[in-house]
C-alpha positions as CSV (number, residue, x, y, z in Angstrom):
1,M,0.0,0.0,0.0
2,I,1.3,3.5,-0.7
3,F,0.4,7.0,0.2
4,K,-1.0,8.7,-2.9
5,G,0.5,12.1,-2.7
6,M,-1.8,13.6,-5.3
7,L,-4.5,13.0,-2.7
8,A,-5.0,16.6,-1.8
9,L,-6.1,16.9,-5.5
10,F,-9.1,14.8,-4.7
11,L,-10.8,17.9,-3.3
12,V,-10.9,18.9,-7.0
13,L,-11.5,15.5,-8.3
14,Q,-14.8,15.2,-6.4
15,M,-16.3,17.7,-8.8
16,A,-15.8,15.1,-11.5
17,M,-17.9,12.5,-9.7
18,A,-21.2,13.1,-11.5
19,G,-22.2,10.5,-14.0
20,P,-20.8,7.0,-14.1
21,E,-19.6,5.6,-10.8
22,W,-16.1,4.4,-10.0
23,K,-15.5,0.7,-9.9
24,V,-14.8,-0.8,-6.5
25,A,-12.7,-3.7,-5.4
26,E,-14.5,-7.1,-5.5
27,P,-13.7,-10.4,-3.8
28,D,-14.3,-12.3,-7.0
29,F,-12.1,-10.2,-9.3
30,D,-11.2,-12.1,-12.5
31,W,-7.4,-11.9,-12.5
32,S,-5.4,-12.5,-15.7
33,F,-1.6,-12.2,-15.9
34,P,0.4,-10.7,-17.3
35,R,-2.5,-8.4,-18.4
36,D,-3.2,-7.1,-14.9
37,H,0.3,-5.7,-14.6
38,W,-1.0,-2.9,-16.8
39,A,-3.5,-0.1,-16.0
40,H,-7.2,-0.5,-15.0
41,S,-9.2,2.5,-16.1
42,G,-12.4,3.1,-14.1
43,Y,-10.9,2.8,-10.7
44,R,-10.1,6.0,-8.8
45,T,-6.5,5.1,-7.8
46,E,-3.8,2.7,-9.0
47,W,-0.1,2.4,-8.3
48,W,3.0,0.4,-9.0
49,Y,5.3,0.6,-6.0
50,F,8.9,-0.6,-5.6
51,T,11.1,-0.4,-2.5
52,G,14.4,-2.1,-1.8
53,Q,17.9,-2.1,-0.3
54,L,20.9,-2.1,-2.7
55,T,24.6,-2.4,-2.3
56,S,27.4,-1.0,-4.4
57,R,29.2,-3.7,-6.4
58,E,32.5,-1.8,-6.1
59,D,32.1,-1.0,-2.4
60,P,30.0,-3.5,-0.5
61,G,30.0,-1.2,2.5
62,R,28.1,1.5,0.5
63,R,24.4,0.8,1.0
64,F,21.2,2.5,-0.2
65,G,17.5,2.3,0.2
66,Y,15.2,3.3,-2.6
67,Q,11.5,3.9,-3.5
68,F,10.0,4.2,-7.0
69,T,6.3,4.6,-7.5
70,L,4.0,5.5,-10.4
71,F,0.4,6.4,-9.8
72,R,-2.6,6.6,-12.0
73,I,-5.1,9.1,-10.5
74,G,-8.6,9.0,-11.9
75,L,-10.3,12.3,-12.6
76,Q,-13.5,10.7,-13.9
77,P,-14.5,7.0,-14.5
78,E,-14.7,7.3,-18.3
79,P,-12.6,9.1,-21.0
80,S,-13.3,12.8,-21.4
81,R,-15.6,13.7,-24.3
82,L,-14.0,17.2,-24.7
83,D,-12.6,17.8,-28.2
84,S,-9.1,18.8,-27.1
85,R,-5.7,17.1,-27.1
86,W,-5.3,18.3,-23.5
87,A,-8.5,16.6,-22.4
88,T,-7.9,13.7,-20.0
89,H,-9.7,11.5,-17.5
90,S,-6.6,10.7,-15.4
91,L,-3.2,12.0,-14.1
92,I,0.1,10.3,-13.8
93,M,2.3,11.0,-10.7
94,G,5.7,9.6,-9.8
95,H,7.6,9.5,-6.5
96,A,11.2,8.5,-6.2
97,A,13.5,8.5,-3.2
98,I,17.1,7.4,-2.4
99,S,18.4,6.9,1.1
100,D,22.2,7.1,1.1
101,L,22.6,5.1,4.3
102,E,26.4,5.8,4.7
103,G,26.1,9.4,3.6
104,R,23.1,9.9,6.0
105,R,21.1,11.6,3.3
106,H,17.6,11.2,1.8
107,L,16.8,12.5,-1.6
108,F,13.2,12.8,-3.0
109,S,11.9,13.6,-6.5
110,E,8.4,13.8,-8.0
111,V,6.5,14.4,-11.2
112,L,2.8,15.1,-11.8
113,Y,1.3,15.4,-15.3
114,R,-2.0,14.9,-17.2
115,E,-2.4,11.6,-19.1
116,V,-2.0,13.1,-22.6
117,P,0.4,12.0,-25.4
118,L,2.8,14.9,-24.8
119,L,3.2,14.5,-21.1
120,G,2.7,10.9,-19.9
121,G,0.5,7.9,-20.1
122,F,-0.1,4.2,-19.7
123,G,0.6,1.4,-22.2
124,A,-1.8,-1.1,-23.5
125,P,-1.5,-4.8,-22.3
126,G,1.2,-6.5,-24.2
127,D,3.2,-3.3,-24.8
128,P,6.4,-3.6,-22.8
129,L,5.8,0.0,-21.6
130,I,3.4,0.0,-18.7
131,A,3.6,3.7,-17.8
132,W,5.7,6.8,-18.5
133,S,5.9,10.5,-17.9
134,L,8.1,13.5,-18.6
135,P,10.8,14.1,-16.0
136,P,10.9,17.0,-13.6
137,A,11.7,20.4,-15.1
138,G,15.2,20.5,-16.4
139,G,15.4,16.8,-17.1
140,E,15.5,15.0,-20.5
141,E,14.9,11.3,-19.9
142,H,11.4,10.0,-19.4
143,W,10.4,8.2,-16.2
144,E,9.4,4.7,-17.3
145,L,8.1,1.4,-16.0
146,L,8.4,-1.6,-18.3
147,W,7.4,-5.3,-18.2
148,N,10.5,-7.4,-19.1
149,G,8.6,-10.7,-19.5
150,E,9.3,-11.9,-15.9
151,A,9.1,-8.7,-13.8
152,F,9.7,-5.0,-14.1
153,D,12.4,-2.6,-15.2
154,F,12.2,1.1,-14.4
155,H,14.1,4.4,-14.8
156,M,13.9,7.8,-13.3
157,S,16.3,10.8,-13.2
158,D,16.3,14.2,-11.7
159,P,19.4,16.2,-12.6
160,E,18.5,19.1,-10.3
161,R,18.7,16.8,-7.3
162,G,21.6,14.7,-8.7
163,M,19.7,11.5,-8.4
164,A,18.7,8.6,-10.8
165,L,17.5,5.0,-10.7
166,D,18.0,2.6,-13.6
167,L,17.0,-0.9,-12.2
168,L,16.2,-4.3,-13.6
169,T,14.3,-6.9,-11.6
170,R,13.6,-10.6,-11.8
171,P,11.4,-12.7,-9.4
172,A,13.1,-14.9,-6.8
173,K,9.6,-16.0,-5.8
174,P,6.2,-16.1,-7.5
175,L,3.6,-13.4,-7.3
176,V,1.4,-13.5,-4.2
177,F,-2.0,-12.1,-3.5
178,Q,-2.5,-9.8,-0.5
179,G,-5.8,-10.9,0.9
180,P,-7.8,-13.9,-0.4
181,D,-7.8,-13.9,-4.2
182,G,-6.2,-10.4,-4.1
183,Y,-9.1,-8.7,-2.3
184,S,-7.5,-6.6,0.5
185,R,-9.9,-5.2,3.1
186,K,-9.1,-1.7,4.6
187,G,-12.2,-1.4,6.8
188,K,-15.6,-2.9,7.7
189,P,-17.6,-1.8,4.6
190,S,-17.1,-4.3,1.8
191,S,-16.2,-1.5,-0.6
192,A,-13.3,-0.3,1.6
193,A,-10.8,-2.5,-0.2
194,S,-8.4,-2.7,-3.0
195,Q,-7.3,-5.4,-5.5
196,Y,-3.7,-6.1,-4.3
197,Y,-0.8,-8.3,-5.2
198,S,2.9,-8.3,-4.7
199,F,6.3,-9.6,-5.8
200,T,7.8,-9.9,-2.4
201,R,11.4,-10.8,-3.4
202,L,12.8,-9.4,-6.6
203,Q,16.5,-9.8,-7.4
204,T,17.6,-6.3,-8.5
205,D,20.5,-5.0,-10.5
206,G,21.4,-1.8,-12.3
207,T,22.7,1.7,-11.5
208,L,21.9,4.3,-8.9
209,T,23.0,7.9,-8.9
210,V,23.5,10.1,-5.8
211,D,24.9,13.7,-6.1
212,G,25.8,12.9,-9.7
213,K,28.0,9.9,-8.8
214,R,26.9,6.7,-10.4
215,F,27.0,3.3,-8.6
216,Q,26.6,-0.2,-10.0
217,V,24.3,-1.8,-7.5
218,E,22.6,-5.1,-6.6
219,G,20.1,-6.3,-4.0
220,R,16.5,-7.1,-3.2
221,S,13.3,-5.3,-3.9
222,W,9.6,-5.6,-3.1
223,M,6.8,-4.7,-5.5
224,D,3.2,-3.8,-4.7
225,K,0.4,-3.3,-7.2
226,E,-3.0,-2.0,-6.0
227,F,-6.1,-0.5,-7.5
228,G,-9.4,0.5,-6.1
229,S,-11.7,3.5,-5.3
230,N,-12.5,3.5,-1.5
231,Q,-9.7,2.7,0.9
232,L,-9.9,5.2,3.8
233,A,-13.1,5.6,5.9
234,E,-14.1,9.0,7.3
235,N,-12.9,8.1,10.8
236,Q,-9.4,6.9,9.5
237,V,-6.5,9.3,9.2
238,G,-3.7,7.2,7.8
239,W,-1.8,3.9,8.0
240,D,1.4,2.2,9.1
241,W,2.6,-0.4,6.6
242,F,5.4,-2.9,6.9
243,S,7.1,-5.0,4.2
244,L,9.7,-7.4,5.8
245,Q,12.1,-9.8,4.0
246,L,13.6,-12.3,6.4
247,D,17.0,-13.9,5.7
248,G,15.4,-17.3,6.0
249,G,13.4,-16.7,2.8
250,Q,10.0,-15.7,4.3
251,E,8.3,-12.4,4.0
252,I,5.8,-10.5,6.1
253,M,3.4,-7.7,5.1
254,L,1.4,-5.9,7.8
255,Y,-0.7,-2.8,7.9
256,H,-3.0,-1.1,10.3
257,L,-5.2,2.0,9.7
258,R,-5.4,4.5,12.5
259,D,-8.5,6.4,13.7
260,R,-8.6,10.1,14.6
261,G,-7.4,9.3,18.1
262,G,-4.4,7.4,16.8
263,A,-5.7,3.9,17.7
264,S,-5.6,1.0,15.3
265,D,-8.9,0.9,13.5
266,F,-8.4,-2.0,11.1
267,A,-5.5,-4.4,10.6
268,R,-4.5,-7.2,8.3
269,G,-1.3,-9.0,7.1
270,T,0.2,-11.8,5.1
271,W,2.9,-14.3,6.0
272,I,4.6,-15.8,2.9
273,S,6.6,-19.0,3.2
274,K,10.0,-19.7,1.6
275,T,8.2,-21.5,-1.2
276,G,5.7,-18.6,-1.7
277,E,2.5,-19.9,0.0
278,A,0.5,-17.1,1.7
279,R,-1.2,-17.3,5.1
280,Y,-3.5,-14.4,5.8
281,L,-3.4,-12.7,9.2
282,E,-6.2,-11.0,11.1
283,A,-5.8,-8.2,13.6
284,G,-5.6,-10.6,16.5
285,D,-2.7,-12.6,15.0
286,W,-0.2,-9.8,15.4
287,S,0.5,-6.6,17.3
288,V,2.9,-3.6,17.0
289,E,4.3,-1.4,19.7
290,V,6.0,1.9,19.0
291,T,9.2,2.2,21.1
292,A,10.6,5.5,19.8
293,N,9.6,8.5,17.8
294,W,11.3,11.0,15.4
295,T,10.2,14.6,14.8
296,S,10.7,16.0,11.4
297,P,12.7,19.3,11.6
298,A,11.1,20.3,8.2
299,T,7.4,19.7,8.9
300,G,7.1,19.2,12.7
301,A,5.4,15.8,12.1
302,V,6.1,13.2,14.8
303,Y,6.5,9.8,13.3
304,P,7.1,6.4,15.0
305,A,10.8,5.5,14.7
306,R,11.2,2.0,16.2
307,W,8.7,-0.9,16.6
308,K,8.3,-4.1,18.4
309,V,6.2,-6.5,16.3
310,S,4.7,-9.6,17.8
311,L,3.5,-12.3,15.4
312,E,2.0,-15.2,17.2
313,D,4.9,-16.5,19.4
314,V,7.7,-14.6,17.6
315,E,8.9,-11.1,18.4
316,Y,10.7,-8.8,15.9
317,E,12.3,-5.4,16.4
318,I,12.1,-3.0,13.4
319,V,14.8,-0.4,13.3
320,P,15.1,2.5,10.8
321,L,18.5,2.6,9.0
322,L,18.2,6.4,8.8
323,A,15.9,8.6,10.8
324,G,15.2,11.3,8.2
325,Q,13.5,9.4,5.5
326,E,10.5,11.8,5.1
327,N,9.2,12.5,1.6
328,R,8.0,16.1,1.2
329,S,6.1,17.2,-1.9
330,R,6.7,20.5,-3.7
331,L,3.9,19.9,-6.1
332,V,1.1,19.0,-3.7
333,L,0.3,21.2,-0.7
334,D,0.8,19.7,2.8
335,L,1.9,16.3,1.5
336,N,4.5,14.6,3.5
337,Y,5.0,10.9,4.6
338,W,7.7,8.7,5.9
339,E,9.0,6.0,3.7
340,G,12.1,4.3,5.0
341,A,14.5,1.4,4.9
342,V,14.6,-0.7,8.1
343,S,16.4,-3.7,9.6
344,V,14.6,-6.6,11.2
345,L,16.2,-7.9,14.5
346,N,15.3,-10.9,16.6
347,S,14.8,-10.9,20.3
348,E,18.6,-11.2,20.9
349,G,19.2,-8.1,18.8
350,E,20.7,-10.0,15.8
351,E,19.8,-8.8,12.3
352,I,17.6,-11.4,10.6
353,G,16.1,-9.4,7.7
354,Q,15.4,-6.1,6.0
355,G,12.4,-4.2,4.9
356,Y,10.6,-0.9,4.3
357,V,8.0,1.0,6.4
358,E,5.5,3.6,5.2
359,L,3.8,6.0,7.6
360,T,1.0,8.3,6.4
361,G,-1.4,10.7,8.0
362,Y,1.1,12.1,10.6
363,G,1.3,15.8,11.2
364,A,-1.4,18.5,10.8
365,N,-3.9,18.4,7.9
366,N,-2.1,15.4,6.4
367,R,-4.9,12.8,6.0
368,P,-4.8,11.0,2.7
369,P,-8.3,11.4,1.2
370,V,-8.6,8.0,-0.5
């Protein structure tokens, strides 16, 4: 799951709600792959989300975390009937971040364009190009997401911030549904849900650029794909989401949505075995305790910064590899969220895995309206 930064835009998007209704997630969605790796018009939001931890081939002590996400933001359920080459029924937005773990720096870049031929768009099923957009102002190379026949390759660059990603992935494990048959509940109403699947362990190679210096890198990534139209209830303000890759070959995905008082309002999770079988977790199967906090000097938002996760009879400690991994938008007012690389420790304090954590809805007026 991922925080849709464009989400402040939905104040405007609501004006486009008259007429045909948005599609909603259904428990009996008829999945078809590879077709469903491409875009699904008619749903309000959709995203392709990648996070991972990478190591320099030349200097194994140089480590990085990264995030790359492309979003399709529906303006109206059906294509516009306006006779204009600028008319569109959706937007494309991209977020990219690099955490230089040794340099103790976090870089963030973003794009936001109409879905029109000159600015950005989404490929048709079977076309290797899944989505693309123009780069930020001053850039020359498109941001792109492609299907390589097994998994995904993607590219972004932002010369102004001296950062770039050019990564190729291949699956170390098969695709897994998050929720029975890919129906992922986010609240009590049946429509509060998304269609959701993941590649939880992608072998990743390519290049990464920080401050204009290019590194050959390798490591592991996690990919999420979600689409839906109603994922956050009126009483919910945001979510905490965990993706954990254990050294033993298992993965854990956990999320809980918070109410206006900060309490957990709805929670689910998935345990994935070494061979890829999924076991779905209810709220009572696991718990999370915040053991430290971090205050952003830029926004004043106070985020959780260390966690103790109890899953059945096992306890894990989740530790950020860098405190300041907050993404702050310059294109969408009051949009900030924490997206960071973490280590997974056992009860003896030994590192037994890695992962990523996403925290949304922290700080004043920062509720994602999805």
